[in-house]
C-alpha positions as CSV (number, residue, x, y, z in Angstrom):
1,X,-41.1,55.7,-24.2
2,X,-44.8,56.5,-23.5
3,X,-46.8,53.4,-22.6
4,X,-49.2,53.6,-25.5
5,X,-46.4,53.9,-28.0
6,X,-44.4,51.1,-26.3
7,X,-47.5,48.8,-26.3
8,X,-48.2,49.5,-29.9
9,X,-44.7,48.7,-30.8
10,X,-45.0,45.4,-29.0
11,X,-48.5,44.7,-30.5
12,X,-47.5,45.3,-34.1
13,X,-44.3,43.3,-33.7
14,X,-42.0,46.0,-34.9
15,X,-38.9,44.8,-33.0
16,X,-36.1,42.5,-33.7
17,X,-36.7,39.9,-31.0
18,X,-40.0,39.6,-29.1
19,X,-38.6,38.5,-25.8
20,X,-35.7,40.9,-25.9
21,X,-38.0,44.0,-26.2
22,X,-41.4,43.2,-24.9
23,X,-42.1,41.3,-21.7
24,X,-45.8,40.6,-22.6
25,X,-46.6,37.0,-23.2
26,X,-47.5,36.0,-26.7
27,X,-51.2,35.4,-25.7
28,X,-51.4,39.0,-24.5
29,X,-49.8,40.1,-27.8
30,X,-52.3,38.2,-29.8
31,X,-55.2,39.6,-27.6
32,X,-54.1,43.2,-28.1
33,X,-53.9,42.6,-31.9
34,X,-57.4,41.2,-31.9
35,X,-58.9,43.9,-29.8
36,X,-57.3,46.6,-31.9
37,X,-58.7,45.0,-35.1
38,X,-62.1,44.7,-33.5
39,X,-62.4,48.3,-32.2
40,X,-60.3,49.8,-35.0
41,X,-58.5,52.1,-32.5
42,X,-56.1,52.5,-29.7
43,X,-56.2,54.1,-26.3
44,X,-53.8,56.9,-25.4
45,X,-53.2,58.8,-22.1
46,X,-55.0,62.1,-22.2
47,X,-52.9,64.3,-19.9
48,X,-55.4,67.1,-19.9
49,X,-58.2,64.8,-18.6
50,X,-55.8,62.6,-16.6
51,X,-57.2,59.5,-18.2
52,X,-57.4,57.2,-21.2
53,X,-58.9,58.4,-24.5
54,X,-59.9,56.3,-27.4
55,X,-58.3,57.2,-30.7
56,X,-59.5,55.7,-34.1
57,X,-56.7,54.1,-36.0
58,X,-56.9,56.7,-38.7
59,X,-55.8,59.3,-36.1
60,X,-53.5,57.0,-34.1
61,X,-51.3,55.8,-37.0
62,X,-50.1,59.3,-37.9
63,X,-49.6,60.0,-34.1
64,X,-47.5,56.9,-33.8
65,X,-45.5,57.7,-37.0
66,X,-44.7,61.2,-35.7
67,X,-43.6,59.8,-32.3
68,X,-41.3,57.3,-34.0
69,X,-39.8,60.0,-36.1
70,X,-39.2,62.1,-33.0
71,X,-37.6,59.1,-31.2
72,X,-35.4,58.4,-34.2
73,X,-34.3,62.1,-34.4
74,X,-33.5,62.1,-30.7
75,X,-31.5,58.9,-31.0
76,X,-29.5,60.3,-33.9
77,X,-28.8,63.4,-31.9
78,X,-27.6,61.3,-29.0
79,X,-25.4,59.2,-31.3
80,X,-23.9,62.4,-32.8
81,X,-23.2,63.8,-29.4
82,X,-21.4,60.5,-28.3
83,X,-19.3,60.5,-31.5
84,X,-18.4,64.2,-30.9
85,X,-17.5,63.4,-27.3
86,X,-15.2,60.5,-28.5
87,X,-13.6,62.8,-31.0
88,X,-12.9,65.5,-28.4
89,X,-11.6,63.0,-25.9
90,X,-9.1,61.7,-28.5
91,X,-7.6,65.1,-28.8
92,X,-6.6,67.0,-32.0
93,X,-5.6,65.0,-35.1
94,X,-1.9,65.1,-36.0
């Protein structure tokens, strides 16, 4: 996962168990939330300029949603491949 997406995931609390997913301390989590609310944006890595770039929340939220959809599609493809491999390993049905 790209760092900006991972940090957003941690910052917004969209995970089952905080300690299980995100190694940030709760104070850091709260600080990121406060800074995001204050500046109404997020920073992303701009590969073209090889540095961070500020993105307003109105632009960032659709970027994050698209990234999450892509991650979910990739996970579903991996799961389908695993299930297919298990079915092949079991041999033909009798």
